[in-house]
C-alpha positions in Angstrom: -109.5 -29.7 17.9 -107.4 -27.9 15.1 -104.5 -30.3 16.0 -106.8 -33.4 15.7 -108.2 -32.1 12.4 -104.6 -31.6 11.0 -103.6 -35.0 11.9 -106.8 -36.7 10.3 -106.0 -34.8 7.0 -102.2 -35.8 7.5 -103.4 -39.6 7.8 -105.7 -39.3 4.9 -102.8 -37.7 2.5 -100.2 -40.2 3.6 -102.9 -43.2 3.2 -103.4 -41.8 -0.4 -99.5 -41.7 -0.6 -99.4 -45.4 0.4 -101.9 -46.6 -1.8 -100.5 -44.9 -4.8 -96.9 -46.2 -4.0 -98.6 -49.6 -3.9 -100.1 -49.3 -7.5 -97.0 -47.6 -8.7 -94.7 -50.6 -7.8 -97.2 -53.0 -9.0 -97.7 -51.1 -12.4 -93.6 -50.9 -13.1 -92.7 -54.2 -12.3 -95.6 -56.2 -13.5 -95.3 -57.8 -17.0 -97.9 -59.0 -19.6 -97.0 -62.4 -18.4 -97.1 -62.0 -14.8 -98.3 -59.7 -12.3 -95.6 -58.4 -9.4 -98.1 -58.6 -6.7 -100.5 -61.4 -6.5 -104.0 -60.4 -7.1 -105.4 -61.6 -4.0 -102.5 -59.5 -2.1 -102.9 -56.6 -3.9 -106.9 -56.7 -3.4 -106.3 -57.1 0.5 -103.6 -54.3 0.7 -106.0 -51.9 -1.3 -108.8 -52.7 1.0 -106.7 -51.8 4.2 -105.5 -48.5 2.6 -109.2 -47.9 1.6 -110.5 -48.2 5.2 -107.5 -46.0 6.3 -108.4 -43.0 3.9 -112.0 -43.4 4.8 -111.3 -43.5 8.4 -109.2 -40.4 8.2 -111.9 -38.1 7.1 -114.3 -38.9 9.8 -113.3 -35.4 11.5 -112.9 -33.5 8.1 -116.6 -33.5 6.6 -117.3 -30.4 8.4 -114.4 -28.2 7.8 -112.7 -29.6 4.6 -115.4 -30.9 2.5 -113.7 -30.9 -1.0 -110.6 -32.8 0.7 -113.1 -35.4 2.3 -115.1 -35.9 -1.0 -111.5 -36.6 -2.6 -110.7 -38.9 0.1 -113.9 -41.0 0.2 -114.0 -41.3 -3.7 -110.5 -42.5 -3.7 -111.5 -44.8 -1.0 -114.5 -46.4 -3.0 -112.3 -46.7 -6.0 -109.5 -48.7 -4.3 -112.3 -50.7 -2.4 -114.1 -51.9 -5.4 -111.0 -52.6 -7.4 -109.6 -54.2 -4.5 -112.6 -56.6 -4.3 -112.2 -57.4 -8.0 -108.6 -58.2 -7.5 -109.6 -60.6 -4.8 -112.2 -62.4 -6.8 -109.7 -62.8 -9.6 -107.0 -64.0 -7.1 -109.6 -66.5 -5.6 -110.5 -67.8 -9.2 -114.1 -66.8 -8.8 -113.4 -64.8 -12.0 -110.9 -65.7 -14.7 -108.1 -63.6 -15.6 -109.6 -62.8 -18.9 -112.5 -61.4 -17.1 -110.4 -58.5 -15.5 -110.9 -56.0 -18.2 -114.6 -56.7 -18.2 -114.9 -56.1 -14.2 -112.6 -53.2 -13.9 -113.3 -51.0 -17.1 -117.1 -49.8 -15.9 -115.7 -48.9 -12.3 -112.4 -47.2 -13.5 -114.6 -45.1 -16.2 -116.5 -43.6 -13.4 -113.9 -42.6 -11.2 -111.7 -41.2 -14.0 -114.6 -38.9 -14.9 -115.5 -38.2 -11.0 -112.1 -37.4 -9.8 -111.1 -35.2 -13.1 -114.6 -33.4 -11.9 -113.4 -33.0 -8.4 -109.9 -31.9 -9.8 -111.3 -29.3 -12.0 -113.1 -27.7 -9.0 -110.1 -27.7 -6.8 -108.2 -25.7 -9.8 -111.1 -23.1 -10.0 -111.0 -22.4 -6.3 -107.1 -22.5 -6.2 -106.3 -25.9 -4.2 -103.2 -26.9 -6.1 -102.6 -30.0 -3.7 -106.0 -31.4 -4.3 -106.0 -30.6 -7.9 -102.8 -32.6 -8.5 -103.8 -35.6 -6.5 -107.4 -35.8 -8.1 -106.4 -35.4 -11.6 -103.2 -37.5 -11.2 -105.3 -40.7 -9.9 -108.0 -39.7 -12.6 -105.0 -39.9 -15.4 -103.9 -43.1 -13.7 -107.2 -44.8 -14.0 -107.5 -43.6 -17.8 -104.3 -45.1 -18.9 -105.1 -48.1 -16.6 -108.2 -48.7 -19.0 -106.0 -48.4 -22.0 -103.5 -51.0 -20.6 -106.3 -53.4 -20.5 -107.5 -53.0 -23.9 -103.8 -53.1 -25.1 -101.4 -55.0 -23.1 -98.5 -52.8 -21.9 -99.6 -49.6 -23.6 -100.7 -47.7 -20.4 -98.6 -49.4 -17.6 -95.9 -47.0 -17.4 -98.1 -44.1 -17.8 -100.2 -45.3 -14.8 -96.8 -45.8 -12.9 -95.7 -42.3 -13.7 -99.2 -40.6 -12.4 -99.1 -42.4 -9.4 -95.5 -41.1 -9.0 -96.7 -37.7 -9.3 -99.5 -38.4 -6.7 -97.1 -40.2 -4.3 -94.8 -37.5 -4.1 -97.5 -34.7 -3.9 -99.0 -36.4 -0.9 -95.7 -37.3 0.9 -94.7 -33.5 0.7 -98.1 -32.2 1.6 -98.9 -35.0 4.5 -95.2 -34.9 6.0 -95.5 -30.8 5.5 -98.5 -31.1 7.7 -97.3 -33.3 10.2 -94.2 -31.1 10.7 -96.4 -27.9 11.0 -98.5 -29.7 13.8 -95.6 -31.1 15.7 -93.7 -27.6 15.7 -97.0 -25.8 16.5 -96.7 -23.9 13.1 -93.1 -22.7 13.7 -92.1 -24.8 10.6 -94.6 -24.9 7.6 -93.3 -25.8 4.3 -95.0 -23.8 1.3 -98.4 -24.8 0.4 -99.0 -27.0 3.5 -101.0 -24.5 5.8 -104.1 -24.7 7.2 -107.0 -22.7 5.7 -107.9 -19.2 6.3 -110.9 -18.6 8.6 -113.0 -17.2 5.5 -112.6 -20.3 3.5 -113.7 -22.3 6.6 -116.7 -20.3 7.0 -117.4 -20.7 3.3 -117.5 -24.4 3.5 -119.2 -24.6 6.8 -122.0 -22.8 5.4 -122.7 -25.4 2.8 -123.8 -28.0 5.3 -122.9 -31.7 4.5 -122.5 -31.1 0.7 -119.1 -33.1 1.1 -121.6 -36.4 1.7 -123.8 -35.2 -1.2 -120.7 -35.3 -3.7 -119.8 -38.8 -2.6 -123.3 -39.9 -2.9 -123.2 -38.5 -6.3 -120.0 -40.3 -7.4 -121.8 -43.6 -6.2 -124.8 -42.6 -8.5 -122.1 -42.1 -11.2 -120.4 -45.5 -10.4 -123.5 -47.4 -10.9 -124.7 -45.7 -13.7 -121.3 -46.5 -15.6 -121.6 -50.3 -14.6 -124.9 -50.7 -16.0 -124.7 -48.4 -19.3 -121.2 -50.1 -20.4 -123.1 -53.3 -21.6 -125.5 -51.3 -23.6 -122.6 -49.4 -25.1 -120.6 -52.5 -26.1 -117.8 -51.7 -23.8 -118.4 -55.0 -21.8 -120.5 -57.9 -23.1 -123.1 -57.9 -20.3 -123.7 -57.2 -16.4 -122.1 -60.2 -14.6 -120.5 -60.9 -11.3 -117.4 -59.0 -11.8 -119.5 -55.8 -11.6 -120.9 -56.8 -8.0 -117.9 -55.3 -6.1 -118.6 -52.1 -7.6 -122.3 -52.1 -7.2 -122.3 -53.0 -3.6 -119.2 -50.9 -2.9 -121.5 -48.0 -4.0 -124.4 -49.3 -1.8 -122.1 -49.6 1.4 -120.9 -46.1 0.8 -124.5 -44.7 0.2 -125.6 -46.3 3.2 -122.8 -44.3 5.1 -123.8 -40.9 3.4 -127.2 -42.0 4.6 -126.1 -41.9 8.2 -124.2 -38.6 7.8 -127.4 -37.2 6.5 -129.1 -38.1 9.6 -126.4 -36.7 11.4 -126.4 -33.3 9.4 -130.3 -33.2 10.2 -131.3 -33.4 6.4 -134.2 -36.3 6.3 -134.6 -35.8 2.8 -131.2 -36.4 1.5 -130.9 -39.4 4.2 -133.9 -40.9 2.1 -133.0 -40.3 -1.3 -129.4 -42.1 -0.8 -131.4 -44.7 1.3 -133.1 -45.4 -1.7 -130.3 -45.3 -4.0 -128.5 -47.8 -1.8 -131.2 -50.2 -2.3 -131.2 -50.0 -6.1 -127.4 -50.9 -5.9 -127.8 -53.7 -3.9 -130.7 -55.1 -6.0 -128.4 -54.3 -9.2 -125.5 -56.1 -7.6 -127.8 -59.4 -6.5 -128.8 -59.5 -10.2 -125.3 -59.4 -11.2 -124.6 -62.0 -8.6 -127.1 -64.6 -10.0 -125.0 -65.0 -13.1 -122.3 -66.8 -11.2 -124.9 -69.6 -10.4 -126.0 -69.3 -14.1 -129.5 -68.0 -13.0 -131.4 -65.7 -15.2 -133.2 -63.2 -12.8 -136.8 -62.2 -13.3 -138.0 -58.9 -12.1 -141.7 -58.8 -10.9 -143.1 -56.4 -13.5 -145.6 -54.4 -11.7 -143.6 -54.0 -8.5 -140.9 -51.3 -9.1 -143.8 -49.0 -9.8 -144.2 -48.4 -6.1 -140.5 -47.7 -5.8 -141.3 -45.1 -8.6 -144.0 -43.5 -6.6 -141.9 -43.2 -3.5 -139.1 -41.6 -5.4 -141.9 -39.2 -7.3 -143.2 -37.9 -3.6 -139.7 -37.4 -2.5 -138.5 -35.7 -5.8 -141.5 -33.4 -5.0 -140.4 -32.6 -1.5 -136.8 -32.2 -2.3 -137.8 -29.2 -4.4 -137.8 -27.1 -1.2 -134.0 -27.4 -1.1 -133.5 -26.8 -4.7 -135.5 -27.2 -8.1 -132.2 -28.9 -9.5 -132.4 -31.7 -6.8 -135.7 -32.4 -7.3 -135.4 -32.6 -11.4 -132.6 -35.0 -10.8 -134.4 -37.3 -8.5 -137.0 -37.6 -11.4 -134.3 -39.5 -13.4 -134.7 -42.0 -10.8 -138.5 -42.2 -11.2 -137.9 -43.0 -15.1 -135.4 -45.7 -14.0 -137.6 -47.5 -11.8 -140.4 -47.4 -14.1 -138.1 -48.7 -17.0 -137.2 -51.7 -14.6 -141.2 -52.3 -14.1 -141.7 -52.2 -17.9 -139.9 -55.8 -18.7 -139.1 -58.8 -16.5 -135.7 -58.7 -17.7 -135.1 -55.9 -14.9 -131.6 -54.6 -15.0 -130.4 -56.6 -17.9 -132.7 -54.9 -20.4 -131.7 -52.1 -22.8 -134.3 -49.9 -21.7 -133.0 -49.7 -18.2 -129.6 -49.4 -19.0 -130.4 -46.7 -21.4 -132.0 -44.7 -18.5 -128.8 -45.2 -16.5 -126.7 -43.8 -19.4 -128.8 -40.6 -18.9 -128.5 -40.8 -15.2 -124.6 -41.1 -15.9 -124.7 -37.8 -17.6 -127.1 -36.0 -15.3 -124.9 -37.1 -12.3 -121.9 -35.9 -13.9 -123.5 -32.2 -14.2 -124.8 -32.3 -10.6 -121.3 -33.5 -9.3 -119.6 -30.8 -10.8 -122.5 -28.1 -9.7 -122.4 -29.4 -6.0 -119.1 -29.8 -5.7 -118.4 -26.1 -7.0 -121.0 -24.7 -4.8 -119.7 -26.5 -1.9 -116.1 -24.7 -2.0 -116.8 -21.4 -3.8 -118.3 -18.1 -2.7 -119.8 -17.8 -6.2 -122.6 -20.3 -6.7 -124.0 -21.8 -9.6 -127.8 -21.3 -9.4 -130.0 -24.5 -8.7 -133.2 -23.2 -8.0 -133.1 -22.7 -4.3 -135.9 -20.6 -2.9 -138.4 -21.2 -5.9 -140.3 -23.9 -3.9 -140.5 -21.6 -0.8 -141.8 -18.5 -3.2 -144.3 -20.4 -4.7 -145.6 -22.1 -1.3 -145.6 -18.5 0.4 -148.1 -17.3 -2.7 -150.5 -20.2 -1.2 -153.2 -19.4 1.3 -153.5 -21.4 4.7 -150.0 -23.0 3.7 -147.0 -22.7 6.0 -143.7 -23.9 5.1 -141.3 -25.1 8.0 -137.8 -23.7 7.8 -135.1 -26.1 6.9 -133.1 -26.2 9.9 -132.3 -28.5 12.7 -135.1 -27.2 15.2 -137.7 -29.3 13.5 -135.6 -32.6 14.4 -135.2 -31.5 18.2 -136.9 -34.5 20.2 -139.8 -34.1 22.3 -137.9 -35.0 25.2 -134.2 -34.4 25.0 -130.9 -33.9 23.0 -130.2 -36.1 19.7 -127.6 -35.8 16.9 -129.9 -37.3 14.4 -132.8 -36.3 12.4 -136.0 -38.4 12.3 -135.9 -41.5 10.3 -139.5 -42.5 10.2 -139.9 -41.3 6.5 -137.4 -43.8 5.4 -138.7 -46.6 7.8 -142.3 -46.4 6.5 -141.0 -46.5 3.0 -138.8 -49.6 3.5 -141.9 -51.2 5.0 -144.0 -50.0 1.7 -141.2 -51.6 -0.4 -141.2 -55.0 1.7 -145.0 -55.4 1.8 -145.6 -54.8 -1.8 -142.7 -56.8 -2.9 -143.9 -60.0 -1.1 -147.3 -59.9 -3.2 -145.2 -61.0 -6.1 -145.7 -64.7 -6.9 -142.8 -67.0 -7.7 -144.9 -69.7 -9.4 -142.5 -72.7 -10.5 -139.5 -70.6 -10.8 -136.4 -70.6 -8.6 -137.2 -68.3 -5.5 -133.5 -67.0 -5.7 -134.4 -66.0 -9.6 -137.0 -63.7 -8.7 -135.9 -60.3 -7.8 -137.9 -60.1 -4.2 -135.1 -61.1 -1.7 -133.2 -57.8 -2.2 -136.3 -55.7 -1.6 -137.5 -57.6 1.4 -134.2 -58.3 3.2 -132.4 -55.0 2.2 -135.3 -52.6 2.2 -137.6 -54.2 4.8 -134.6 -55.8 7.1 -131.3 -54.0 7.1 -132.1 -50.5 6.3 -135.2 -50.5 8.7 -132.7 -51.7 11.2 -130.7 -48.8 10.5 -133.8 -46.5 11.0 -134.4 -48.3 14.2 -131.0 -47.4 15.3 -131.4 -43.8 14.4 -134.9 -43.5 16.1 -133.2 -45.2 19.3 -130.7 -42.6 19.2 -133.2 -39.8 19.3 -134.7 -41.2 22.2 -137.6 -43.0 20.4 -138.0 -46.0 22.4 -141.5 -47.3 20.8 -140.5 -46.3 17.0 -136.9 -47.8 17.4 -138.6 -51.2 19.0 -141.2 -51.5 15.9 -138.5 -50.6 13.2 -136.1 -53.3 14.5 -138.6 -55.8 15.4 -140.1 -55.3 12.0 -136.6 -55.3 10.3 -135.7 -58.6 11.9 -138.9 -60.3 10.6 -138.9 -59.2 7.1 -135.1 -60.4 7.2 -135.8 -63.8 8.5 -139.2 -64.4 6.4 -137.3 -63.0 3.2 -134.4 -65.3 3.4 -136.5 -68.3 4.5 -139.3 -67.9 2.0 -137.2 -66.2 -1.0 -134.0 -67.6 -0.1 -134.5 -71.1 -1.1 -134.8 -72.7 2.4 -138.6 -72.4 2.7 -139.5 -75.8 1.0 -137.3 -77.7 3.8 -138.3 -75.8 7.0 -142.1 -75.3 6.5 -143.8 -76.7 9.4 -143.9 -76.6 13.2 -140.2 -74.9 13.6 -141.2 -72.0 11.5 -144.6 -71.7 13.1 -142.9 -71.3 16.6 -140.9 -68.8 15.5 -143.6 -66.8 13.8 -145.8 -67.1 17.3 -142.9 -65.6 19.2 -143.0 -62.5 16.8 -146.9 -62.4 17.1 -146.4 -62.1 20.9 -143.7 -59.3 20.5 -146.0 -57.6 18.0 -149.0 -57.9 20.3 -147.1 -56.0 22.9 -146.1 -53.4 20.4 -149.9 -53.1 19.1 -151.0 -52.4 22.9 -148.3 -49.8 23.1 -149.5 -48.0 19.9 -152.9 -47.3 21.8 -151.0 -44.7 23.6 -149.4 -43.2 20.7 -151.7 -42.1 18.1 -154.4 -44.1 15.8 -152.0 -44.3 12.7 -149.4 -46.4 14.6 -151.8 -48.8 16.0 -153.3 -49.5 12.9 -149.9 -49.9 11.6 -149.1 -52.4 14.0 -152.3 -54.0 13.9 -152.3 -54.8 10.1 -148.9 -56.1 10.6 -150.1 -58.5 13.2 -152.3 -59.7 10.3 -149.5 -60.1 8.2 -147.8 -62.1 10.8 -150.8 -64.5 11.2 -150.6 -64.9 7.3 -146.9 -66.1 7.8 -148.2 -68.3 10.4 -150.9 -70.0 8.1 -148.5 -70.4 5.5 -146.2 -72.1 7.6 -148.6 -74.7 8.5 -150.2 -75.0 5.3 -153.6 -73.6 6.0 -153.2 -69.8 4.3 -156.7 -69.2 2.6 -156.2 -68.0 -1.2 -155.5 -64.4 -1.5 -155.2 -63.7 2.3 -151.7 -63.0 2.3 -151.7 -60.6 -0.5 -154.7 -58.9 0.8 -153.2 -58.0 4.2 -149.8 -57.2 2.8 -151.4 -54.6 0.5 -153.4 -53.2 3.1 -150.1 -52.8 5.4 -148.3 -51.3 2.3 -151.0 -48.7 1.8 -150.9 -47.6 5.6 -147.1 -47.5 5.5 -147.4 -45.3 2.6 -149.9 -43.1 4.6 -147.6 -42.8 7.2 -144.7 -42.1 5.0 -146.4 -39.4 3.1 -147.6 -38.0 6.5 -144.3 -37.8 8.1 -142.5 -36.2 5.0 -145.5 -33.6 4.6 -145.7 -32.8 8.2 -142.0 -32.2 8.3 -142.2 -29.8 5.4 -145.2 -27.9 6.4 -146.6 -26.4 9.6 -150.0 -26.3 8.5 -151.8 -28.0 7.3 -151.1 -31.3 8.7 -152.0 -34.7 7.7 -153.6 -36.4 10.7 -152.1 -39.6 12.4 -154.8 -39.4 14.8 -155.0 -38.9 19.0 -154.0 -41.6 21.2 -156.6 -44.4 21.5 -155.8 -44.4 25.4 -154.4 -42.0 27.6 -152.7 -42.4 30.8 -152.4 -39.6 33.6 -149.2 -39.3 35.8 -145.5 -39.1 35.0 -145.1 -39.6 31.3 -148.9 -39.9 30.4 -149.5 -37.8 27.3 -148.1 -34.9 25.6 -148.4 -32.3 28.2 -144.6 -32.5 29.1 -142.6 -29.4 30.2 -140.0 -27.7 27.6 -137.0 -29.9 26.8 -134.4 -27.7 25.2 -130.9 -28.2 24.0 -128.4 -27.0 26.6 -125.6 -25.9 24.0 -127.9 -23.1 22.5 -127.8 -19.9 24.4 -131.2 -19.3 23.3 -132.2 -22.3 25.1 -130.7 -21.3 28.4 -132.6 -18.0 28.0 -136.0 -19.8 27.7 -135.3 -21.8 30.7 -134.5 -18.6 32.6 -138.5 -18.9 33.5 -136.9 -19.5 36.9 -137.0 -15.8 37.1 -140.9 -16.1 37.3 -140.7 -18.8 40.1 -140.2 -22.2 38.0 -137.7 -24.7 38.8 -135.9 -26.7 36.1 -133.1 -29.7 35.6 -129.8 -28.9 34.4 -126.7 -30.5 33.4 -123.4 -30.0 35.2 -119.8 -31.0 35.3 -121.1 -33.9 37.3 -124.7 -35.2 37.3 -128.1 -33.5 36.8 -129.4 -31.2 39.2 -132.7 -29.3 39.9 -132.2 -25.6 40.5 -134.3 -22.6 41.5 -133.4 -19.2 41.9 -132.6 -17.7 45.2 -134.6 -14.7 44.7 -138.0 -16.7 44.5 -138.4 -18.1 47.8 -141.5 -20.0 46.3 -139.5 -21.8 43.9 -136.8 -22.8 46.3 -139.6 -24.2 48.8 -141.0 -26.2 45.8 -137.6 -27.4 44.8 -137.1 -28.6 48.3 -140.4 -30.4 49.1 -140.2 -32.3 45.8 -138.2 -35.1 47.6 -135.9 -33.8 50.2 -135.4 -35.1 53.6 -134.5 -32.9 56.7 -130.8 -34.2 56.8 -130.3 -33.4 53.0 -130.6 -29.7 52.8 -130.0 -27.9 49.4 -126.9 -26.3 48.4 -126.1 -22.7 46.6 -124.2 -22.0 43.5 -122.6 -19.0 42.0 -121.2 -18.0 38.7 -118.2 -16.2 40.1 -116.9 -14.7 43.5 -118.1 -11.5 42.2 -121.7 -12.5 43.3 -120.4 -12.6 46.8 -119.0 -8.9 46.8 -121.6 -7.7 49.1 -120.5 -9.9 51.9 -116.9 -10.0 51.2 -116.2 -8.3 54.5 -118.0 -11.3 56.4 -115.9 -13.9 55.1 -112.5 -15.2 55.8 -109.4 -13.6 53.6 -108.2 -17.0 53.6 -111.4 -18.4 52.3 -111.6 -16.3 49.6 -108.1 -16.9 48.5 -109.1 -20.5 48.5 -112.2 -20.1 46.5 -110.0 -18.0 43.9 -107.6 -21.0 43.6 -110.2 -23.9 43.7 -113.1 -22.4 41.3 -114.4 -23.1 39.0 -114.7 -26.7 39.7 -116.3 -29.9 41.0 -115.7 -28.6 44.7 -118.4 -27.6 47.0 -117.4 -25.7 50.2 -119.4 -25.8 53.3 -119.0 -22.3 55.0 -120.5 -20.3 57.9 -123.8 -18.9 56.9 -124.7 -15.5 59.0 -124.6 -13.9 55.3 -127.4 -15.6 53.5 -130.3 -12.7 53.9 -128.8 -10.5 51.0 -130.1 -12.9 48.2 -133.9 -12.6 49.0 -134.5 -15.9 50.3 -136.6 -14.7 53.2 -138.1 -17.8 55.1 -137.0 -20.2 52.2 -133.6 -19.7 53.7 -134.0 -22.5 56.1 -134.1 -25.1 53.2 -130.6 -24.2 52.2 -127.7 -25.5 54.3 -127.9 -26.0 57.9 -128.6 -23.3 60.7 -124.9 -23.3 61.1 -123.4 -23.5 57.6 -124.1 -23.8 53.9 -122.5 -25.4 50.7 -121.6 -23.2 48.1 -120.1 -23.7 44.7 -118.8 -22.4 41.5 -119.4 -25.1 38.8 -116.8 -25.6 36.0 -119.9 -25.7 33.4 -120.7 -23.1 30.9 -124.4 -23.9 30.7 -124.7 -23.5 34.4 -122.5 -20.3 34.5 -124.6 -18.7 31.8 -127.9 -19.6 33.6 -126.6 -18.2 36.8 -125.6 -15.0 35.1 -129.2 -14.6 33.9 -131.0 -15.5 37.1 -128.7 -14.6 39.9 -127.5 -17.4 42.5 -129.5 -20.7 42.7 -130.3 -23.0 45.0 -129.5 -26.5 44.2 -130.6 -30.0 44.8 -130.1 -33.5 43.1 -132.4 -34.1 40.4 -133.8 -37.6 41.8 -136.1 -38.5 45.0 -134.6 -39.2 48.3 -132.7 -42.5 48.2 -132.6 -43.0 44.5 -129.3 -43.1 42.4 -128.2 -39.8 40.9 -129.7 -38.5 37.7 -127.1 -38.9 34.7 -129.4 -38.2 31.6 -131.8 -35.6 30.7 -134.6 -38.0 30.2 -134.4 -39.3 33.7 -135.1 -35.7 35.2 -138.6 -35.6 34.0 -139.2 -39.7 34.3 -138.2 -39.3 37.9 -140.1 -35.9 39.0 -142.8 -35.3 36.6 -144.6 -32.4 35.6 -145.7 -31.1 38.8 -142.3 -30.7 40.0 -140.1 -29.6 37.0 -140.9 -26.6 34.8 -138.1 -27.1 32.1 -135.1 -29.4 31.4 -131.8 -28.3 29.9 -130.7 -31.2 27.6 -127.2 -32.3 27.1 -127.4 -36.1 27.0 -125.3 -38.3 29.5 -123.7 -36.6 32.2 -119.8 -36.3 31.5 -119.1 -37.8 35.0 -121.4 -40.1 37.1 -119.5 -38.8 40.2 -120.9 -36.1 42.4 -118.7 -33.3 43.5 -116.2 -33.3 46.3 -117.5 -31.5 49.7 -115.0 -29.6 51.6 -115.6 -28.4 55.1 -114.3 -24.7 55.3 -116.0 -24.0 58.6 -112.8 -23.8 60.6 -110.5 -22.5 57.6 -109.0 -19.9 59.9 -107.2 -22.5 61.8 -105.5 -23.5 58.8 -107.4 -26.8 58.8 -109.8 -28.1 56.1 -112.1 -31.3 56.4 -113.9 -33.5 53.9 -117.8 -34.3 54.0 -117.5 -36.3 50.8 -114.9 -37.2 48.3 -116.4 -37.0 44.9 -114.9 -36.1 41.4 -112.0 -34.1 42.6 -109.5 -36.4 44.6 -108.8 -35.4 48.1 -105.0 -35.0 47.3 -105.7 -32.6 44.7 -107.9 -30.3 47.0 -105.2 -30.5 49.7 -102.6 -29.5 47.2 -104.8 -26.4 46.0 -105.3 -25.5 49.8 -101.8 -25.6 50.5 -100.7 -23.5 47.7 
């Protein structure tokens, strides 16, 4: 793992070196009359290098957060500027517009990289300091060169030369150290000390926070520059910067879901929407369309931001106060129909620029320093603990453990419901006689209701929430199709039978969703039912029979219900009590999977979870992951549990086997076993090899009459699995009786969700969850009953090939 991380760091550093070399050559060799590298080629090369830099940090976010922040910031810089160069090369933009296009983005990255460099200097990371400050100065001199031709080109090239040399030294030094396994290590290229690693790991996913803040700084710079007179106005040349910021913030949103931080993921999902809306407004200038912002609608976004800011105070007061700037920003958008082009909106973005710069320094500093700048952490908790009848949840990953199974993502329902709020209230705006493209509804409906909700559906699916993922994906597709049709300028030509048929198909799908919601809770049922009413309004509109005001009425109702669900989920994930009610299931089913009475499902990777599953000591049986497929196990010293596990599905010709955690557990009967057999066990275990051996020694494990269910009257299959979870559990409860976690005749169980689904609560008392099985092949079963003759046989060849087993036996 350390070698993999070192390799990715080296790739990231060398990619920055490559990009610096590219810009170095272009700056030195270009003249005011002609660029050395054509703009299109330069843009494409920058995009490729940007992708390499971003890819290189995918394993570094957890252990080298300042490095990751630097790499992703540089990646965004070259991505945005590369897109601008491509637009210039393809003559979408005139060459005279290059300055107005590049300056706002370069100014933002000049400041962002300078802040990161200062933090690196404070914590004594000279390599990161030189890279960050070098690129920052290069951007500053590039701005100077755009204002005064030829003034800053040589200085830009000199700064990139410094960055290139530092990156080559550090990158190849790390590679050399890795190849020689640390024997050759150039000065300054060593790996972090363990204390430094621990300091950064304790900060969570703050590397993603820093990058998200840089993207806010970027968009604020783009919108504030027209107000300050740096550029004439917001136009299509700014779209690459704004949409680059939006895409990167969507990536940060996913990373925060991976870090189990729902609040941060929701915030950066919201800000990504703003970036796409800003970019869409700028894009319309290409078609000489003046955007019109629906005046009251952005207030809805301001309300959502207000709620999020309030609950974000539980992380730190500073974070909650920072998010209030976006509340003011949304209100400023709602104040005038010019939207992002008015002075008030751009003035608020100027304030956001200053606030973001401060937040970036504090966040980056606290990320890597043992001495923290106070941010008001714990104030919210202190205030809440003084309130009676209010219990705050702890900010840990446990609250995101799914009801059934193991997941790497936090709940995305808060953001999913918020997206429906935005999309529902957005379509209440009337277009009137205007061009549908000019009314700023499309980005809210398509991006919020569509793209972002599809992301939420994907996260819900990863968590094993089939119903929620279905709803978000279905509604996301519907909002996307309807938004593009109605507000994308296509609706006038396609109104009629074809559109009606498509809407009827969506209605049939949603009818099934509504029926399924009856088994979940009242809130989901009302949620799905009211969306069905919206689909009916779409259908009536398509056939020209829409009653006046019906569509606005039902969308407002759906928006309010979505807001209730948004508020309930964010409140209930913050407080243990009280809880905002979502209602009970309208219809309940008995049997497997029918209701909430489900046995414990706990993550297998935690020692506390294995201890919890040690209910087997009291006669319970549980599903467990192994080095092959999932199995059902019972403690041998609980005969009643062994009988229960056998009865659940076994045929008489499919006896149970016994597992041990080490050969030491056979010590009481060692004198009864062949020395050759013991040597074979020592050589072959732990592994996916089961050995069938004679059984006259079984009485010592307390099986009593249940011993007849393990093995045959003459022999028994025994195994020491190569699985840390199984070994730990056996150490806690003693040798276990094992059978496959599926009814007789069915396929092997390869996922923890299948254990309960196949066997039900009457036959499973708990499940250790570890996602998909590492292998879908069962163990190899070796016949050792005649091992004294020097011969072994095979009942089944599984994961371990026959040749490997014979090689072990011969040795």
